[in-house]
C-alpha positions in Angstrom: 38.7 -176.1 -19.9 42.6 -175.9 -20.4 43.1 -179.0 -21.5 40.7 -179.2 -24.6 42.5 -176.2 -26.0 45.3 -178.4 -26.2 43.5 -180.8 -28.2 42.0 -178.6 -30.0 43.5 -179.0 -33.7 43.4 -182.8 -33.2 39.5 -183.0 -32.2 38.7 -179.8 -35.2 40.4 -182.7 -37.5 38.6 -185.9 -36.3 35.8 -183.9 -36.6 36.3 -183.2 -40.6 37.4 -186.8 -41.3 34.4 -188.6 -39.5 31.8 -185.2 -40.5 31.1 -185.1 -37.1 28.3 -182.7 -35.9 30.7 -179.9 -34.0 33.8 -178.6 -33.9 36.2 -176.6 -31.6 36.9 -174.3 -34.6 35.0 -173.3 -37.6 37.9 -173.7 -40.0 38.8 -177.0 -41.4 42.7 -178.1 -40.1 43.3 -179.1 -44.2 42.8 -176.7 -46.7 43.7 -177.3 -50.2 46.7 -175.7 -52.3 44.8 -172.8 -53.4 43.4 -171.8 -50.1 45.3 -169.7 -47.2 45.3 -169.2 -44.0 42.0 -167.0 -43.7 39.9 -168.6 -45.6 36.9 -172.1 -44.7 36.3 -174.8 -47.2 33.0 -175.5 -47.3 30.3 -176.7 -49.9 27.9 -175.4 -52.7 24.2 -175.4 -52.3 23.2 -176.8 -55.3 19.7 -176.4 -56.5 19.6 -178.9 -60.0 21.5 -180.9 -61.8 21.3 -181.4 -65.5 23.2 -184.5 -67.6 23.6 -183.9 -71.1 22.6 -187.2 -72.8 26.1 -188.6 -74.4 27.0 -189.5 -77.7 27.3 -192.8 -78.8 30.4 -194.1 -78.0 31.6 -190.9 -76.1 34.0 -191.2 -73.6 32.7 -188.7 -71.0 29.4 -187.0 -70.2 28.7 -183.6 -68.9 26.9 -182.4 -66.0 25.9 -178.9 -65.3 25.1 -178.2 -61.4 23.3 -174.8 -60.8 23.0 -173.2 -57.5 23.5 -170.5 -55.5 26.5 -168.6 -53.4 24.9 -167.5 -50.0 27.3 -163.9 -49.5 29.7 -161.8 -50.8 32.7 -163.6 -49.8 32.1 -167.0 -51.2 33.5 -168.2 -54.5 33.5 -171.4 -55.8 37.2 -173.8 -55.4 37.5 -177.3 -56.5 35.6 -180.2 -58.1 36.0 -183.8 -57.4 34.3 -186.9 -59.3 34.2 -190.5 -58.3 32.3 -193.2 -59.3 30.7 -195.8 -56.6 29.5 -198.6 -58.9 26.6 -197.0 -60.8 26.3 -193.8 -58.7 28.5 -190.7 -59.6 29.4 -188.8 -56.9 30.5 -184.9 -57.6 31.5 -182.6 -55.2 31.7 -179.3 -56.0 33.6 -176.9 -52.9 33.9 -173.4 -51.9 36.0 -170.8 -50.6 35.0 -168.1 -48.1 36.8 -165.6 -46.2 36.9 -166.5 -42.3 35.3 -163.8 -39.7 34.8 -160.8 -42.8 32.0 -159.1 -43.2 30.0 -160.6 -45.8 27.2 -159.0 -47.6 24.0 -161.7 -47.6 23.8 -161.7 -51.6 22.8 -164.9 -53.1 25.0 -165.4 -56.3 23.4 -167.8 -59.4 26.4 -169.8 -60.9 26.4 -172.9 -62.9 29.3 -175.2 -62.8 30.4 -178.2 -65.4 32.1 -181.2 -64.7 33.1 -184.1 -66.5 32.0 -188.1 -65.9 34.2 -191.0 -67.2 31.8 -193.0 -68.7 34.7 -194.9 -71.0 33.7 -199.2 -70.9 30.6 -198.5 -69.1 27.5 -200.8 -69.6 24.4 -199.7 -71.2 21.8 -198.9 -68.2 20.9 -195.7 -65.8 23.6 -194.0 -63.4 22.7 -191.7 -60.2 24.7 -188.3 -60.7 25.1 -187.0 -57.5 26.1 -183.4 -57.2 26.5 -182.0 -53.5 23.1 -183.9 -52.4 20.9 -183.1 -55.4 20.8 -186.3 -58.2 19.7 -187.0 -61.7 19.9 -189.5 -63.8 22.5 -190.1 -66.9 21.2 -192.7 -69.7 23.7 -194.8 -71.1 22.7 -196.8 -74.3 24.5 -199.7 -75.7 26.8 -198.7 -78.9 27.8 -201.9 -81.2 31.3 -203.0 -81.1 33.5 -201.9 -84.1 33.7 -205.7 -85.3 30.3 -206.0 -84.6 29.4 -202.8 -87.3 32.0 -204.2 -89.4 30.4 -207.5 -90.2 27.0 -206.2 -90.3 28.1 -203.6 -93.1 29.7 -206.4 -95.0 26.5 -208.8 -94.7 24.5 -205.6 -96.3 27.1 -205.5 -99.0 27.3 -209.0 -100.0 23.6 -210.2 -100.0 20.2 -207.7 -100.0 19.2 -209.8 -96.4 18.9 -207.2 -93.4 21.6 -207.1 -91.8 21.9 -209.3 -88.4 21.7 -207.4 -85.1 25.0 -207.3 -83.4 25.7 -208.9 -80.5 25.2 -206.7 -77.8 21.8 -205.7 -79.2 20.7 -209.6 -79.2 17.7 -209.7 -76.6 19.1 -210.8 -72.9 18.7 -214.4 -71.9 18.4 -212.7 -68.5 14.5 -212.3 -67.5 14.9 -209.0 -67.1 15.3 -207.0 -70.4 18.0 -203.9 -70.6 16.6 -200.5 -69.4 14.8 -198.5 -72.4 16.0 -195.4 -73.0 14.7 -192.5 -71.8 11.6 -190.6 -73.3 9.6 -187.6 -72.7 6.4 -189.4 -71.7 7.9 -192.4 -69.6 8.0 -195.9 -70.8 6.1 -197.6 -73.2 4.5 -200.4 -72.2 2.9 -203.8 -74.4 -0.2 -202.3 -75.4 0.4 -199.0 -76.2 0.1 -198.0 -72.5 2.5 -195.8 -71.1 4.4 -196.4 -67.6 5.0 -193.5 -65.3 5.2 -192.6 -61.5 5.1 -189.7 -59.4 6.6 -189.2 -56.1 3.7 -187.8 -53.5 6.0 -187.6 -50.6 7.9 -189.7 -47.5 5.5 -191.4 -45.4 8.3 -192.4 -43.1 11.8 -191.8 -43.0 12.3 -188.3 -44.5 15.3 -187.6 -46.5 18.6 -187.6 -43.5 17.1 -189.4 -40.6 19.4 -191.1 -38.5 20.3 -194.2 -37.5 22.1 -196.4 -35.5 24.4 -198.7 -37.4 22.6 -202.3 -38.6 19.5 -200.7 -37.3 16.4 -201.9 -39.5 13.8 -199.7 -40.5 10.8 -199.6 -42.6 10.8 -197.0 -45.8 7.4 -195.6 -46.9 6.6 -193.7 -49.8 3.7 -192.3 -51.4 3.6 -192.9 -55.2 1.0 -192.1 -57.6 0.3 -194.2 -60.8 0.8 -191.3 -63.5 0.7 -193.1 -66.5 -1.8 -194.9 -68.6 -1.2 -198.9 -68.0 -2.5 -200.7 -65.0 -0.1 -201.9 -62.2 -0.7 -205.6 -62.1 2.5 -207.8 -61.3 4.7 -204.5 -60.7 7.8 -204.6 -58.7 9.7 -202.0 -56.8 13.5 -202.8 -57.9 16.9 -201.7 -56.6 18.6 -199.0 -59.2 21.8 -198.0 -57.5 23.7 -196.8 -54.4 23.5 -198.5 -51.1 20.7 -201.1 -51.3 20.6 -201.7 -47.4 20.2 -204.8 -47.2 16.8 -204.4 -49.0 15.3 -207.2 -51.5 16.6 -206.8 -54.7 13.1 -206.4 -56.1 9.5 -206.3 -54.2 5.6 -206.7 -55.3 4.1 -203.3 -55.8 0.6 -202.5 -54.6 -2.0 -202.9 -57.6 -3.2 -199.7 -58.9 -5.0 -198.6 -61.5 -3.9 -195.0 -63.4 -4.4 -192.2 -61.0 -4.5 -193.8 -58.0 -2.2 -193.1 -55.5 -0.4 -196.3 -53.3 2.2 -196.4 -50.4 4.9 -198.5 -51.1 7.3 -199.6 -48.4 10.3 -202.1 -48.0 12.4 -203.3 -45.1 15.8 -201.9 -44.8 18.7 -202.0 -42.9 21.2 -198.9 -42.1 24.9 -199.5 -43.3 27.3 -200.5 -40.4 29.2 -197.6 -41.4 28.9 -194.1 -40.4 27.7 -191.3 -43.1 24.9 -190.4 -45.4 24.0 -193.3 -47.3 21.5 -193.3 -50.7 19.6 -196.1 -52.2 17.9 -195.3 -55.6 14.9 -197.6 -56.4 13.2 -197.7 -59.9 9.6 -199.3 -61.2 9.1 -202.6 -63.2 6.9 -203.8 -65.1 5.6 -207.7 -65.3 7.5 -208.1 -68.9 10.6 -206.3 -66.4 10.8 -203.2 -68.3 11.7 -200.2 -65.6 10.2 -197.0 -65.8 10.7 -194.0 -62.6 9.3 -190.6 -61.7 10.1 -186.9 -63.0 9.5 -185.3 -66.3 11.3 -188.2 -67.9 9.5 -191.0 -66.5 13.0 -192.2 -65.4 13.9 -191.0 -62.2 14.8 -192.9 -59.3 13.3 -192.8 -55.9 15.5 -192.5 -53.1 16.4 -193.2 -49.4 18.8 -191.1 -47.8 19.9 -192.1 -43.8 22.5 -190.7 -41.7 24.4 -193.3 -39.7 26.2 -192.4 -36.7 29.4 -193.4 -36.2 29.7 -194.6 -32.4 26.6 -197.3 -32.8 25.7 -196.4 -28.9 22.8 -193.8 -29.9 19.5 -195.1 -28.8 16.8 -194.1 -31.6 13.7 -195.2 -30.0 12.4 -193.1 -27.0 12.7 -195.3 -23.9 9.3 -195.8 -22.3 10.1 -193.3 -18.9 11.4 -190.6 -20.9 8.2 -189.4 -22.9 5.9 -187.0 -21.8 8.6 -186.3 -18.9 11.4 -183.6 -18.7 14.5 -183.7 -16.7 14.2 -181.8 -12.7 15.5 -178.3 -13.4 18.6 -178.8 -10.4 19.7 -182.1 -12.2 19.3 -180.1 -15.7 21.8 -177.5 -14.8 23.9 -178.7 -12.1 26.8 -176.2 -13.1 24.8 -172.7 -13.5 25.3 -172.5 -16.9 23.3 -169.5 -18.6 21.7 -168.9 -21.9 23.4 -165.7 -24.7 19.6 -164.6 -25.5 21.1 -162.8 -28.1 22.7 -165.3 -29.9 20.0 -167.5 -29.8 17.8 -164.5 -31.9 20.7 -164.3 -34.1 20.8 -167.6 -35.0 17.1 -167.9 -35.8 17.3 -164.8 -38.0 20.1 -166.0 -40.0 18.4 -170.2 -40.5 15.3 -168.1 -42.3 17.6 -165.7 -44.0 18.7 -168.4 -45.5 15.4 -170.5 -46.1 14.0 -167.2 -47.4 16.9 -167.4 -50.0 16.0 -171.2 -50.8 12.6 -170.0 -51.0 11.5 -172.2 -47.9 8.9 -170.9 -45.3 10.7 -169.6 -41.5 10.8 -171.8 -38.9 9.2 -170.6 -35.6 10.5 -171.1 -32.2 8.5 -173.8 -30.6 8.7 -174.2 -26.5 9.2 -177.9 -26.4 12.0 -177.9 -29.2 13.1 -175.2 -27.2 12.8 -177.6 -24.2 14.8 -180.4 -25.9 17.6 -178.3 -27.2 18.3 -176.2 -23.7 18.3 -180.1 -22.2 21.0 -180.9 -24.6 23.4 -177.8 -24.7 23.2 -177.3 -20.9 24.4 -181.2 -20.5 27.1 -180.3 -23.0 28.7 -177.0 -21.2 28.0 -178.4 -17.7 29.9 -181.8 -18.8 32.2 -180.4 -21.6 31.6 -182.8 -24.3 30.0 -182.2 -27.9 28.0 -185.2 -29.4 24.3 -185.9 -30.1 24.6 -188.3 -27.3 23.6 -187.0 -24.3 25.4 -188.2 -20.8 22.2 -190.4 -19.8 22.6 -192.1 -23.3 19.7 -190.4 -25.1 19.6 -189.2 -28.5 17.5 -186.1 -29.6 14.9 -188.2 -30.5 14.6 -189.2 -26.8 14.6 -185.7 -25.7 11.7 -184.2 -28.0 9.8 -187.1 -26.9 10.8 -186.7 -23.3 9.2 -183.1 -24.0 5.8 -184.3 -25.0 5.9 -183.4 -28.8 4.2 -185.8 -30.8 5.8 -185.9 -33.6 9.2 -186.4 -32.4 10.5 -188.8 -35.3 10.6 -186.0 -37.5 13.3 -184.5 -35.3 16.4 -183.5 -36.6 19.5 -181.9 -34.4 22.7 -179.8 -35.2 25.1 -178.7 -32.4 28.2 -176.6 -32.3 30.1 -175.7 -29.9 33.7 -173.1 -29.9 35.3 -170.1 -28.1 33.6 -166.9 -28.9 35.9 -164.4 -30.1 37.8 -167.6 -31.8 35.0 -169.0 -33.6 33.1 -165.6 -34.4 30.3 -166.6 -31.8 26.7 -167.2 -33.5 28.1 -166.0 -37.2 31.0 -168.3 -37.0 28.8 -171.5 -35.8 25.9 -170.8 -38.9 29.0 -170.3 -41.2 30.4 -173.4 -40.0 26.9 -175.3 -40.7 26.2 -173.8 -43.7 30.0 -175.3 -45.0 29.2 -179.0 -44.1 26.7 -180.5 -46.5 25.0 -182.5 -43.6 24.0 -179.7 -41.6 23.1 -177.1 -44.8 20.8 -179.8 -45.5 19.2 -180.1 -42.4 18.6 -176.2 -42.2 17.1 -176.1 -45.8 14.7 -179.7 -45.1 11.5 -178.0 -47.0 9.3 -179.8 -44.7 10.4 -178.9 -41.2 8.3 -175.9 -39.6 9.3 -175.5 -36.2 13.0 -175.3 -34.0 14.1 -174.5 -31.0 17.4 -173.0 -30.2 20.1 -172.6 -27.0 23.1 -171.6 -26.6 24.3 -171.4 -23.2 27.6 -170.9 -21.8 29.3 -172.8 -18.2 30.3 -169.9 -15.8 33.5 -171.9 -15.5 34.5 -170.8 -19.2 32.2 -168.0 -20.0 33.5 -167.4 -23.3 32.7 -170.8 -24.5 29.5 -171.4 -25.6 27.7 -174.8 -26.9 24.6 -174.4 -29.4 22.0 -177.1 -30.1 18.9 -176.1 -33.2 16.3 -179.1 -33.0 14.0 -179.0 -36.1 11.0 -180.7 -36.5 7.2 -180.3 -37.9 4.1 -181.0 -36.0 
């Protein structure tokens, strides 16, 4: 273990850069200028996002994030804004006093950010603030020259002014996206096109894939409008297309019916979190979506690993078979049961603040978590991939858990004294957006938790938490 004490700062820096799921220290190595040595830099918990419709010709649009700070030691810090094609990515950072005795008191906040929209073409853009998205609709403003020409024509003659060039019908078979309304897009024949999201059938948010792995995303969608869907399509609307078809036919659906919509996708070849947005399009090429406005997108959000080596389909010989006890714990590692209970209490406290149901310990998930914590402790490594090449889905399936595809895993390893024990592990997770989202994922209801320590290094603990739903 001594060699890892020397590599501690290097490994921690790499963990921050690549978004790994564990670190040897809960404090990132690079802090902003406003931070001091005893603070942790994290991400704010955002509940909802509001986008103010900009005036025609405006150079900026305002977005407001509403969220919560989970304890008295956390405060908002800086904000960054980036644009990737048709997606604005806004990141709200927090600073938190490290290893302090902080009251778990939720504090609501509002934080505004400005989006540079100067020169952007008309259409719909997706605004993502710490994982929560909203739609920004930009209308095309007439150019100054076109406006002047139209005014001159109106002055010289009594005939109506010609439409400016930017407002002429597009020669493309797909007309421009209509501006959002409160009732959805009005289709020919005076019926209304609108959809409602009824759930993810496959690939819930943050499902993990290998780089380049093919998968099928299926949504359950209700025709919430008054138009019958015939000749309609699902169309790409921004973000990561993930090699999907830009337009795919929708099943026919009379008003009020629920259909399942599927597309074939391929995980990107770079690691990290990836988001792709999709909308609906009628037979005339007009687009609509979900939500109160009838214009919101549905999306695919996946997590791609960095190594490209992780298995995501359970090997046939592992399903329903747990490893032999002597093989599972070759070093005589032992549990820190107090830490496990504390982690469960902290997870359920955070879920209660977010209005989510608690998770309960499930024996098969607990066994899968124990298998991986023992593996990491005895072989002194930190990774979601076990020494036998298995992923968390393999381990959960190997314990006989039926819905292993719903499993999500978070891990951590650190010195109990320096890293703050279970409190330090939980704080690190909650200040990492990926881990924060897994802890507060609404659909999970069961968990397995294992915290173990190797006798050769009794103060150093390895944490594994596996979430799933039956």
